[in-house]
C-alpha positions as CSV (number, residue, x, y, z in Angstrom):
1,M,-4.3,-4.3,0.0
2,L,-3.8,-2.8,-3.5
3,N,-2.5,-4.8,-6.4
4,R,1.2,-5.2,-7.2
5,V,2.0,-5.2,-3.5
6,R,1.0,-8.5,-2.0
7,S,1.4,-10.1,1.4
8,A,1.6,-13.5,3.0
9,V,2.8,-14.9,6.2
10,A,5.7,-17.1,5.3
11,H,2.2,-17.3,3.8
12,L,3.2,-10.8,3.6
13,V,23.8,9.2,-3.6
14,S,25.5,12.2,-3.2
15,S,28.5,13.9,-4.9
16,G,29.0,16.2,-2.0
17,G,27.3,19.3,-0.7
18,A,23.8,19.8,0.5
19,P,20.9,18.0,-1.2
20,P,18.7,20.0,-3.5
21,P,15.5,21.4,-1.8
22,R,12.3,19.3,-2.2
23,P,9.0,20.9,-2.8
24,K,7.2,21.3,0.5
25,S,3.8,19.7,0.9
26,P,1.2,21.3,3.1
27,D,0.7,17.8,4.5
28,L,-1.6,17.3,7.4
29,P,-1.8,19.2,10.7
30,N,1.3,18.5,12.8
31,S,1.0,15.0,14.2
32,T,1.3,14.5,17.9
33,S,4.6,12.9,18.8
34,A,4.7,9.3,19.7
35,P,4.9,8.3,23.4
36,P,8.4,7.9,25.0
37,A,8.6,4.2,24.1
38,A,9.0,5.1,20.5
39,P,12.6,6.3,19.6
40,P,13.0,9.4,17.6
41,Q,13.2,8.9,13.9
42,A,16.5,9.5,12.0
43,P,16.4,12.1,9.2
44,R,15.2,10.7,5.9
45,S,18.1,9.6,3.7
46,P,18.7,12.7,1.5
47,P,18.0,12.5,-2.2
48,A,20.8,11.4,-4.5
49,R,22.4,14.1,-6.6
50,A,22.9,13.6,-10.3
51,G,25.6,16.4,-10.6
52,S,26.5,19.9,-9.4
53,G,25.8,23.4,-10.6
54,S,23.0,25.8,-10.0
55,A,21.6,25.9,-13.5
56,A,20.4,22.3,-13.8
57,P,17.3,21.9,-16.0
58,A,14.0,21.2,-14.3
59,R,13.9,17.6,-15.4
60,T,17.3,16.9,-13.8
61,V,16.2,18.6,-10.5
62,E,13.0,16.4,-10.5
63,A,15.0,13.3,-11.1
64,R,17.5,14.1,-8.3
65,A,14.6,14.8,-5.9
66,S,12.8,11.6,-6.8
67,F,15.4,9.3,-5.2
68,C,15.3,9.0,-1.5
69,R,15.2,5.9,0.7
70,P,13.3,5.2,3.9
71,T,14.3,7.1,7.0
72,F,15.1,4.0,9.1
73,L,17.8,2.9,6.6
74,Q,20.0,5.9,7.8
75,L,22.0,5.7,4.6
76,S,25.1,7.8,4.2
77,P,25.9,9.5,0.9
78,G,28.0,6.5,0.0
79,G,25.2,4.2,1.0
80,L,22.8,6.1,-1.2
81,R,25.2,5.6,-4.2
82,R,25.3,1.9,-3.5
83,A,21.5,1.8,-3.2
84,D,21.1,3.4,-6.6
85,D,23.6,1.1,-8.4
86,H,21.7,-1.1,-10.9
87,A,24.8,-3.2,-11.6
88,G,25.8,-4.1,-8.1
89,R,22.2,-4.3,-6.6
90,A,23.5,-4.3,-3.1
91,V,20.9,-5.3,-0.4
92,Q,20.1,-2.5,2.0
93,S,19.0,-3.0,5.6
94,P,18.8,-0.8,8.7
95,P,22.2,-0.6,10.5
96,D,22.7,-3.0,13.4
97,T,23.1,-0.3,16.0
98,G,21.0,-1.9,18.8
99,R,18.1,0.6,18.1
100,R,15.8,-1.7,16.2
101,L,12.5,-1.2,14.3
102,P,9.2,-1.8,16.2
103,W,8.8,-5.4,17.3
104,S,12.4,-6.0,16.1
105,T,11.0,-5.9,12.5
106,G,13.3,-7.1,9.8
107,Y,13.6,-5.1,6.6
108,A,15.7,-5.4,3.4
109,E,15.5,-3.9,-0.1
110,V,17.3,-3.9,-3.4
111,I,17.0,-1.7,-6.5
112,N,15.8,-3.0,-9.9
113,S,18.2,-4.2,-12.6
114,G,17.5,-1.2,-14.9
115,K,13.7,-1.4,-15.2
116,S,13.5,2.2,-13.9
117,R,16.1,4.9,-13.2
118,H,15.6,4.8,-9.4
119,N,14.1,2.5,-6.8
120,E,10.4,3.2,-7.0
121,D,9.5,1.2,-3.9
122,Q,9.1,3.0,-0.6
123,A,8.6,1.8,3.0
124,C,7.5,3.2,6.3
125,C,7.6,1.8,9.8
126,E,6.2,3.9,12.7
127,V,4.8,4.0,16.1
128,V,2.0,6.6,16.0
129,Y,0.3,8.2,19.0
130,V,-3.3,9.4,18.6
131,E,-4.8,12.0,20.9
132,G,-8.5,12.3,20.9
133,R,-10.1,15.3,19.3
134,R,-13.0,15.5,21.7
135,S,-14.9,13.5,24.2
136,V,-18.0,11.5,23.3
137,S,-20.1,14.1,25.0
138,G,-18.9,16.7,22.5
139,A,-16.8,18.8,24.9
140,P,-13.2,19.5,23.8
141,R,-10.7,17.1,25.4
142,E,-8.0,18.4,27.8
143,P,-4.6,17.4,26.3
144,S,-3.6,14.2,28.1
145,R,-1.1,11.8,26.6
146,G,-2.3,9.1,29.0
147,Q,-5.8,9.0,27.4
148,G,-4.7,8.5,23.8
149,L,-4.0,5.4,21.7
150,C,-0.9,4.0,20.0
151,F,-0.8,2.0,16.8
152,Y,2.0,0.3,15.1
153,Y,2.3,0.8,11.4
154,W,4.1,-0.8,8.5
155,G,3.7,0.3,4.9
156,L,5.1,-0.8,1.5
157,F,4.5,1.3,-1.5
158,D,5.3,0.2,-5.1
159,G,5.5,3.1,-7.4
160,H,5.0,3.2,-11.2
161,A,5.7,5.9,-13.7
162,G,8.0,7.4,-11.2
163,G,8.6,7.2,-7.4
164,R,7.0,10.4,-6.2
165,A,3.6,9.0,-5.4
166,A,5.1,6.2,-3.4
167,E,7.4,8.6,-1.5
168,M,4.5,10.9,-0.7
169,A,2.3,8.0,0.5
170,S,5.1,6.7,2.7
171,R,5.4,10.1,4.4
172,L,1.7,10.8,4.8
173,L,-0.7,7.8,4.8
174,H,-0.1,6.9,8.5
175,R,-0.9,10.5,9.4
176,H,-4.2,10.3,7.5
177,I,-4.9,7.1,9.5
178,Q,-4.0,9.0,12.7
179,E,-6.3,11.9,11.7
180,Q,-9.2,9.5,11.1
181,L,-8.7,7.8,14.5
182,K,-8.9,11.0,16.5
183,D,-12.6,11.0,16.9
184,L,-12.5,7.3,18.0
185,V,-10.0,7.4,20.9
186,E,-12.6,7.4,23.7
187,I,-15.1,5.2,21.8
188,L,-12.5,2.5,21.3
189,Q,-11.6,2.5,24.9
190,D,-15.2,2.1,26.0
191,P,-16.6,-1.5,25.9
192,S,-20.1,-0.3,25.3
193,P,-21.4,-0.1,21.7
194,P,-20.3,2.9,19.6
195,P,-22.8,5.8,19.6
196,L,-24.8,6.3,16.5
197,C,-24.1,10.0,16.3
198,L,-21.4,12.2,17.7
199,P,-22.5,15.7,19.1
200,S,-21.5,18.7,17.0
201,T,-19.1,21.1,18.5
202,P,-21.1,24.0,20.0
203,G,-21.6,26.8,17.5
204,A,-20.5,24.7,14.6
205,P,-22.7,24.2,11.5
206,G,-25.4,21.6,12.2
207,S,-25.2,22.0,16.0
208,S,-28.7,23.7,16.2
209,D,-31.7,21.8,17.4
210,S,-33.1,19.7,14.6
211,S,-35.4,17.5,16.6
212,H,-38.3,18.7,14.5
213,L,-36.8,16.9,11.5
214,V,-37.1,13.5,13.2
215,G,-40.1,11.6,12.0
216,P,-42.3,9.3,14.0
217,Q,-41.0,5.9,15.2
218,S,-41.6,3.1,12.8
219,C,-40.7,-0.6,12.4
220,W,-37.5,0.5,10.7
221,S,-36.1,2.5,13.6
222,S,-33.9,-0.1,15.1
223,Q,-30.2,0.6,15.2
224,K,-27.8,-1.6,13.3
225,E,-25.0,-3.2,15.3
226,V,-21.6,-1.5,14.7
227,T,-18.5,-3.0,16.2
228,H,-15.4,-1.2,17.3
229,E,-13.4,-3.2,14.8
230,S,-15.5,-1.9,11.9
231,L,-14.8,1.7,13.1
232,V,-11.1,1.1,12.7
233,V,-11.6,-0.6,9.3
234,G,-13.6,2.4,8.2
235,A,-10.9,4.8,9.4
236,I,-8.3,3.0,7.4
237,E,-10.6,3.0,4.3
238,N,-11.2,6.7,4.6
239,A,-7.5,7.4,5.1
240,F,-6.7,5.8,1.8
241,Q,-9.3,7.9,0.0
242,F,-8.1,11.1,1.6
243,M,-4.5,10.2,0.7
244,D,-5.6,9.8,-2.9
245,E,-7.5,13.1,-2.9
246,Q,-4.4,14.9,-1.5
247,M,-2.3,13.5,-4.4
248,A,-4.9,14.8,-6.8
249,R,-4.7,18.3,-5.3
250,E,-0.9,18.4,-5.2
251,R,0.0,16.5,-8.4
252,H,1.0,19.6,-10.3
253,G,2.8,21.6,-7.7
254,H,4.7,18.7,-6.3
255,Q,5.2,16.7,-9.5
256,V,3.2,13.6,-8.3
257,E,2.6,12.4,-11.8
258,G,2.7,8.7,-11.3
259,G,1.0,6.4,-8.9
260,C,1.6,3.6,-6.4
261,C,0.1,0.5,-5.0
262,A,0.1,0.0,-1.2
263,L,0.2,-2.7,1.4
264,V,-0.3,-1.5,5.0
265,V,-0.4,-3.3,8.3
266,V,-1.8,-1.6,11.4
267,Y,-1.6,-3.1,14.9
268,L,-4.1,-1.5,17.3
269,L,-5.8,-3.0,20.4
270,G,-4.4,-6.5,19.8
271,K,-5.3,-6.9,16.2
272,V,-3.5,-6.5,12.9
273,A,-5.2,-5.7,9.7
274,I,-1.0,-11.3,7.7
275,I,0.9,-14.9,8.6
276,V,3.9,-18.2,8.9
277,R,2.1,-19.4,12.0
278,N,3.3,-22.7,13.4
279,G,4.3,-23.6,9.8
280,E,0.9,-22.7,8.5
281,I,0.5,-20.3,5.6
282,I,-2.2,-17.7,6.1
283,P,-2.8,-15.3,3.2
284,M,-4.0,-11.9,4.3
285,S,-4.2,-10.1,1.0
286,R,-4.8,-10.8,-2.6
287,E,-3.9,-9.3,-6.0
288,F,-6.1,-6.7,-7.6
289,T,-5.8,-7.2,-11.4
290,P,-8.1,-6.6,-14.4
291,E,-8.9,-10.3,-14.2
292,T,-9.7,-10.5,-10.4
293,E,-11.7,-7.3,-10.6
294,R,-13.4,-7.9,-13.9
295,Q,-16.9,-7.7,-12.5
296,R,-16.3,-4.4,-10.6
297,L,-14.9,-2.8,-13.7
298,Q,-17.7,-4.1,-15.9
299,M,-20.3,-2.9,-13.5
300,L,-18.8,0.6,-13.5
301,G,-18.8,0.6,-17.3
302,F,-22.4,-0.7,-17.4
303,L,-23.7,1.9,-15.0
304,K,-21.6,4.8,-16.5
305,P,-21.1,4.0,-20.2
306,E,-19.9,7.6,-20.8
307,L,-16.7,6.6,-19.0
308,L,-16.0,4.2,-21.9
309,G,-16.1,7.1,-24.4
310,G,-17.6,5.0,-27.2
311,E,-14.2,3.3,-27.5
312,F,-14.6,0.3,-25.2
313,T,-17.2,-2.3,-24.4
314,H,-17.8,-3.5,-20.9
315,L,-18.6,-7.0,-22.1
316,E,-15.9,-9.7,-22.1
317,F,-15.3,-12.1,-24.9
318,P,-12.8,-14.9,-25.1
319,R,-10.9,-12.9,-27.7
320,R,-11.3,-9.7,-29.7
321,V,-14.4,-9.8,-31.9
322,Q,-13.7,-9.5,-35.6
323,P,-16.0,-7.5,-38.1
324,K,-16.6,-10.7,-40.1
325,E,-18.2,-12.3,-37.0
326,L,-21.1,-9.8,-37.0
327,G,-24.4,-11.7,-36.6
328,Q,-22.7,-14.8,-35.3
329,R,-23.1,-16.1,-31.7
330,M,-20.0,-15.9,-29.5
331,L,-19.3,-16.7,-25.9
332,Y,-19.4,-13.6,-23.6
333,R,-20.0,-12.6,-20.0
334,D,-21.2,-9.4,-18.4
335,Q,-20.9,-7.8,-15.0
336,N,-23.3,-10.2,-13.3
337,M,-21.9,-13.4,-14.7
338,T,-19.2,-15.8,-13.4
339,G,-19.9,-18.3,-16.2
340,W,-20.1,-17.9,-19.9
341,A,-23.1,-17.7,-22.4
342,Y,-23.6,-17.0,-26.1
343,K,-24.8,-13.8,-27.6
344,K,-25.4,-12.5,-31.1
345,I,-22.5,-10.2,-32.1
346,E,-23.6,-6.6,-32.8
347,L,-21.7,-3.6,-34.1
348,E,-21.0,-2.2,-30.6
349,D,-19.3,-5.5,-29.6
350,L,-16.5,-4.6,-32.1
351,R,-15.2,-2.0,-29.6
352,F,-12.0,-2.7,-27.6
353,P,-12.8,-4.8,-24.5
354,L,-12.6,-2.9,-21.2
355,V,-10.5,-5.9,-19.8
356,C,-8.2,-7.6,-22.2
357,G,-5.4,-10.2,-22.0
358,E,-4.8,-12.6,-19.2
359,G,-2.3,-13.3,-16.5
360,K,0.6,-10.7,-16.2
361,K,-0.5,-9.4,-19.7
362,A,-4.0,-8.5,-18.6
363,R,-4.7,-4.8,-19.0
364,M,-7.5,-2.4,-18.1
365,M,-8.5,-0.2,-21.1
366,A,-5.4,-1.5,-22.9
367,T,-3.3,0.7,-20.6
368,I,-2.5,-0.5,-17.1
369,G,-2.2,-3.8,-15.3
370,V,-3.3,-2.6,-11.9
371,T,-6.9,-1.8,-10.8
372,R,-6.4,-0.3,-7.3
373,G,-3.8,2.3,-6.3
374,L,-3.0,5.8,-5.2
375,G,-2.3,8.6,-7.6
376,D,-2.3,8.3,-11.4
377,H,-4.7,11.2,-11.6
378,N,-3.2,12.3,-15.0
379,L,-3.2,8.9,-16.5
380,R,-5.1,8.6,-19.8
381,V,-5.9,5.7,-22.1
382,C,-3.2,5.2,-24.7
383,S,-3.8,7.5,-27.7
384,S,-6.9,8.9,-26.1
385,T,-8.2,11.5,-23.7
386,L,-10.2,9.1,-21.6
387,P,-9.1,9.1,-18.0
388,I,-8.2,5.9,-16.3
389,K,-8.9,7.0,-12.7
390,P,-12.6,6.3,-12.5
391,F,-11.7,2.6,-13.0
392,L,-8.5,2.7,-10.9
393,S,-9.9,2.6,-7.4
394,S,-8.1,3.9,-4.3
395,F,-10.4,1.9,-2.0
396,P,-8.4,-0.8,0.0
397,E,-9.4,-4.2,1.1
398,V,-9.0,-4.5,4.9
399,R,-8.6,-7.9,6.6
400,V,-8.3,-8.3,10.4
401,Y,-6.2,-10.9,12.3
402,D,-6.7,-11.1,16.1
403,L,-3.3,-11.6,17.7
404,T,-4.9,-12.3,21.1
405,Q,-6.6,-15.5,19.9
406,Y,-3.4,-17.4,19.3
407,E,-0.2,-18.0,21.3
408,H,2.5,-17.1,18.9
409,C,6.1,-18.5,19.0
410,P,9.2,-16.6,17.9
411,D,9.1,-18.3,14.5
412,D,5.6,-16.9,13.7
413,V,6.0,-14.0,11.3
414,L,4.2,-11.8,9.0
415,V,5.9,-11.2,5.6
416,L,5.2,-8.2,3.5
417,G,6.7,-7.9,0.1
418,T,6.4,-5.9,-3.1
419,D,5.8,-7.8,-6.3
420,G,9.6,-7.9,-6.9
421,L,9.5,-10.7,-4.4
422,W,6.2,-12.4,-5.3
423,D,6.8,-12.4,-9.1
424,V,9.4,-15.1,-8.7
425,T,8.8,-16.6,-5.3
426,S,5.8,-18.7,-4.2
427,D,4.2,-18.8,-0.8
428,C,5.6,-22.2,-0.1
429,E,9.1,-21.1,-1.1
430,V,8.9,-18.1,1.3
431,A,7.7,-20.5,4.1
432,A,10.7,-22.8,3.4
433,T,13.1,-19.8,3.7
434,V,11.4,-18.7,6.9
435,D,12.0,-22.1,8.4
436,R,15.6,-22.4,7.1
437,V,16.8,-19.0,8.2
438,L,15.0,-18.7,11.6
439,S,16.2,-22.2,12.7
440,A,19.8,-21.0,12.3
441,Y,19.4,-18.4,15.0
442,E,18.5,-18.4,18.7
443,P,14.8,-17.6,19.3
444,N,15.7,-14.5,21.3
445,D,18.1,-13.1,18.7
446,P,16.4,-10.0,17.3
447,S,18.7,-9.9,14.3
448,R,17.2,-13.1,12.9
449,Y,14.3,-11.2,11.3
450,T,16.6,-8.8,9.4
451,A,18.6,-11.8,8.3
452,L,15.3,-13.4,7.0
453,A,14.3,-10.3,5.1
454,Q,17.8,-10.2,3.5
455,A,17.5,-13.9,2.6
456,L,14.2,-13.4,0.9
457,V,15.4,-10.4,-1.1
458,L,18.6,-12.2,-2.1
459,G,16.6,-15.3,-3.1
460,A,14.3,-13.3,-5.4
461,R,17.2,-11.2,-6.8
462,G,19.4,-14.1,-7.7
463,T,23.1,-13.7,-8.7
464,P,24.6,-11.9,-11.8
465,R,25.6,-14.2,-14.6
466,D,26.4,-13.6,-18.3
467,R,22.7,-13.6,-19.1
468,G,21.4,-11.4,-16.3
469,W,20.3,-12.1,-12.8
470,R,19.6,-15.8,-12.3
471,L,18.1,-18.0,-9.5
472,P,19.8,-21.3,-8.5
473,N,17.5,-23.2,-11.0
474,N,18.8,-20.9,-13.7
475,K,15.5,-19.1,-14.1
476,L,15.5,-15.4,-14.3
477,G,15.5,-13.6,-11.0
478,S,13.4,-10.6,-10.3
479,G,14.5,-7.5,-12.3
480,D,12.1,-5.3,-10.3
481,D,12.7,-3.4,-7.1
482,I,12.3,-5.7,-4.1
483,S,11.3,-4.6,-0.6
484,V,10.5,-6.9,2.3
485,F,9.3,-6.5,5.9
486,V,9.4,-9.4,8.3
487,I,7.3,-8.7,11.4
488,P,7.5,-11.2,14.3
489,L,4.1,-11.8,15.8
490,G,5.3,-12.0,19.4
491,G,3.9,-8.5,20.1
492,P,5.1,-5.0,20.9
493,G,7.1,-6.3,24.0
494,S,9.9,-7.1,21.6
495,Y,10.3,-3.4,20.8
496,S,13.8,-2.2,21.9
């Protein structure tokens, strides 16, 4: 989905007392509870406390409230302290109590080695019930749980400049998806093509007769074909944008100052929107970086030069242009080019490039290394008042995998990981770990997927040595937060 959180299939603390109150978000309308098959969620692990006393400064209160871990970890106060320990970096997984995550999903996480004060990753795993808002005819639906839809949902959120945006997205993004699907319940259950228009609710704006506005039939009046799958993709895309808009509205009152990147998997009607399948690596997402999104960024700068503030050029050169090179011809490429050509250097070409650097050092507007994400509405270009947000898109890339088109075995899994995993582990190394760990367990042992998630996290973290955390080959392990979901592709029948 969004950069810094990537997927592949084997290729995807308290000192006592009550926790401090968290600012309450207006959120969305109360979501309909999941059907009986979904177990009730345990309360979210409370925020860690940095001390006691009622006169703590505002910055301390914010820092304490910023640390919470996913609900399903069910961490005790002692567990929260261990989860927040940069020195020990203990791996955290849901307790083995017999009540497992959907599809016996495996999960493991570990905090960074001091890169940020708290773990800025967040995760969510839910079974969400969607009740239709109205029938296709426009009449309000009678409440009936049997007529709704269920979707399974997994989300990883990699925060930056604080963990509040990631925490907010982990609580609310699936509810935005639920809200977007409410109008589609009956349509998705009907095999006939989706209607072009939905009737307005009687008495609502736009419900009056407007047939006089319809022009005569022409050769352009044929209706485009729209699939049910594309409706679900559109709902997910809209949900991301509404989540980002909510962050913009609430960023001051709820201190959502940073941002996050997101990777989300939705299972609905037999399809997921990653895989190791029979030993085969199937990538289902890609990184969004200033390099991979160069043309989109340049096109925006070309169409809206005012966003560059006279400080940046949308053109790309192999290196920064020097004043002494005015009048010379240098290699460049613009928003329409994949190759390179020569152009005469002019005064405006001396501006800082919109995209600079390469690899992990690539930056957009010399400020940020990600190009898609949620939040970051207050982010400005370094030493400038230019906002980053117009170039930092909240629009996701959605890919669909049809589970019904392949007979999956117990070793077919979908691996989701934040970049704490992928920065130091290749797709092939993940695939090898999948094969090694799963082969050590019986195929019907549901704990094998949690063991695999733990092995992936430990393999990326490394072990502490005198020169930091090291991998077996003595290379540096990941110093970032690491979060991993392992989802078996056998289907929802493995839910227990």
